[in-house]
C-alpha positions in Angstrom: 101.2 121.0 118.7 102.8 119.1 121.0 103.7 115.5 120.6 103.6 112.8 122.8 106.9 110.6 122.1 106.9 106.9 123.7 109.6 104.0 123.3 110.7 103.1 120.1 108.1 101.3 117.8 108.9 97.3 117.9 110.4 95.7 115.0 106.9 93.0 115.4 105.4 96.5 114.4 106.8 96.2 111.0 105.6 92.7 109.9 101.8 93.7 109.0 100.9 94.1 105.6 102.3 97.5 104.4 98.3 98.8 103.9 98.1 98.6 107.5 101.2 99.9 108.3 101.5 102.8 106.7 98.4 104.4 108.6 99.3 103.0 111.5 103.0 105.0 111.4 101.1 108.6 111.2 101.4 110.6 114.8 104.5 108.3 115.4 107.5 110.6 116.1 111.2 110.2 113.6 113.9 111.1 116.1 117.2 112.0 114.8 120.0 114.8 114.6 118.6 116.8 117.5 114.9 117.1 115.7 112.1 114.9 116.2 109.1 115.1 113.4 105.4 113.9 113.9 104.7 111.9 110.9 101.6 113.6 109.2 101.4 111.6 105.8 103.3 108.8 104.2 102.9 106.1 101.0 102.8 103.0 100.8 105.0 100.8 98.3 104.1 96.8 98.4 107.8 95.6 96.3 106.3 92.8 93.9 102.7 93.8 94.0 103.5 97.3 93.0 104.9 98.2 90.0 105.5 101.5 91.5 107.9 100.2 94.5 111.3 100.3 93.8 111.8 96.2 94.5 109.2 95.4 91.8 111.7 93.9 89.4 113.6 92.4 92.5 117.2 93.2 94.5 119.8 95.7 93.3 122.5 97.7 94.6 120.2 100.2 95.4 117.2 98.7 96.9 118.7 96.1 99.0 117.9 97.7 102.5 114.1 96.9 101.4 114.9 93.2 100.9 116.7 92.5 104.6 114.7 92.8 108.5 111.9 95.0 108.4 112.4 98.0 111.1 115.3 99.6 109.2 115.6 102.8 106.8 115.7 102.6 103.2 116.7 105.9 102.3 117.2 106.5 98.5 119.1 109.5 96.1 116.4 111.0 93.3 116.0 113.3 90.5 120.4 113.7 91.2 119.5 116.2 94.6 117.0 114.5 96.8 117.4 112.3 99.6 114.0 110.1 100.8 113.5 107.5 103.6 111.2 105.1 103.8 110.5 102.0 107.0 110.9 98.7 105.7 107.9 96.4 106.5 107.4 92.7 106.3 109.6 89.6 106.4 113.0 89.7 105.4 112.2 88.9 101.5 109.4 90.6 101.1 110.3 94.5 100.2 107.7 96.4 100.7 107.9 99.9 102.5 106.5 103.2 103.9 107.8 106.6 102.5 107.5 109.2 104.9 106.2 112.3 102.9 105.8 114.3 105.6 105.6 116.0 109.1 105.5 118.7 111.6 108.6 119.9 113.8 107.8 119.4 117.2 111.3 119.4 118.9 114.4 120.9 117.8 112.8 123.6 115.3 116.2 125.8 115.4 118.2 123.1 114.2 115.6 122.6 111.0 115.7 125.4 110.3 118.9 125.8 110.4 119.4 123.6 107.6 116.3 124.7 105.7 117.1 128.7 106.4 115.0 129.7 103.3 111.7 127.5 104.0 108.3 128.8 105.4 107.4 127.6 108.4 104.5 125.6 106.6 107.6 123.9 104.0 109.9 123.2 106.6 109.5 119.8 106.4 106.3 119.1 103.9 107.3 116.6 101.7 109.7 113.8 101.7 113.2 115.5 100.7 112.2 118.9 102.8 111.7 116.1 105.3 114.8 114.4 105.3 116.6 117.9 104.5 115.0 119.3 108.1 116.2 116.0 109.7 119.4 115.7 108.9 119.1 112.2 107.0 120.8 111.3 103.8 122.6 108.0 102.6 125.0 107.5 105.5 121.2 106.7 107.4 120.7 103.6 104.7 120.1 100.5 106.4 120.1 102.2 110.0 117.6 100.1 112.3 114.9 102.3 113.5 113.6 100.0 116.6 116.5 100.9 119.1 117.5 103.5 121.2 120.6 102.5 120.0 120.3 104.2 116.6 120.9 107.9 116.2 117.3 107.4 113.8 114.4 106.4 115.5 110.5 105.7 115.3 109.0 106.5 118.5 105.3 105.9 119.4 103.0 108.9 119.2 99.7 110.2 120.1 97.3 107.8 118.0 95.4 109.5 115.4 92.0 109.1 115.0 90.3 107.0 112.7 88.0 110.0 111.1 90.7 112.2 110.8 92.7 109.5 107.9 92.3 110.0 104.7 93.6 108.3 102.0 94.1 108.8 97.9 96.8 108.7 94.8 100.2 108.7 95.5 102.4 111.9 93.9 105.2 112.0 91.9 104.9 108.5 90.3 104.0 107.2 86.7 103.0 103.8 86.9 99.8 102.3 88.9 99.3 106.1 89.8 95.2 105.7 90.8 96.2 103.4 93.7 95.0 104.9 97.3 98.0 104.1 98.8 98.8 107.8 100.1 97.5 108.2 104.0 97.6 112.3 105.4 95.9 113.4 108.6 93.1 115.1 108.1 93.4 119.3 108.4 97.5 119.5 109.1 99.0 122.1 106.9 102.5 119.5 106.6 100.7 117.4 104.0 101.5 117.9 100.2 99.5 119.1 97.3 98.3 116.5 95.3 98.8 117.2 91.7 98.8 114.7 88.8 102.2 113.0 87.4 103.6 114.7 85.1 106.4 113.2 82.6 110.0 115.5 83.0 111.5 116.6 80.1 114.6 115.2 79.3 
């Protein structure tokens, strides 16, 4: 579908509780590296209140962006091969964040496909690692302000999603607080992840 692209979401948008911000990001458009992507799936992480959050045990060199002002990108490396991008929420010092899990490429498809040349159309930006690959995001974008057009990474207003189309359920790929229904997605979108319960990886 074609997404309406508006102005960047303002910093004040990210000051609400993370469980309000996360579903409100559905339908917003991420703009980076010549690609625009409409967000179809997100997960909320609530800092010290959430044992699945990277910030649960306090600040580290890895997660320090989460403790700063809202409206900034928190990008981390995982499983020794993938990057994931989050948007920081809440006042400084309250390290909540929303993980961008999946989306639909609405502009720059040829660029996204060049970054993921072996991907099917369905899987082009389905899942947080594929999303960052399609957008060309890595640790160099960690800490960028997503609320201004002066930034190379921007989250813009899109078409609002009707409340009856928003679904919620368990987060994916975590080993604690697994039953909490803090994943939100747009019903019927083919880019949304298939839910699989967490299984421990063999070391």
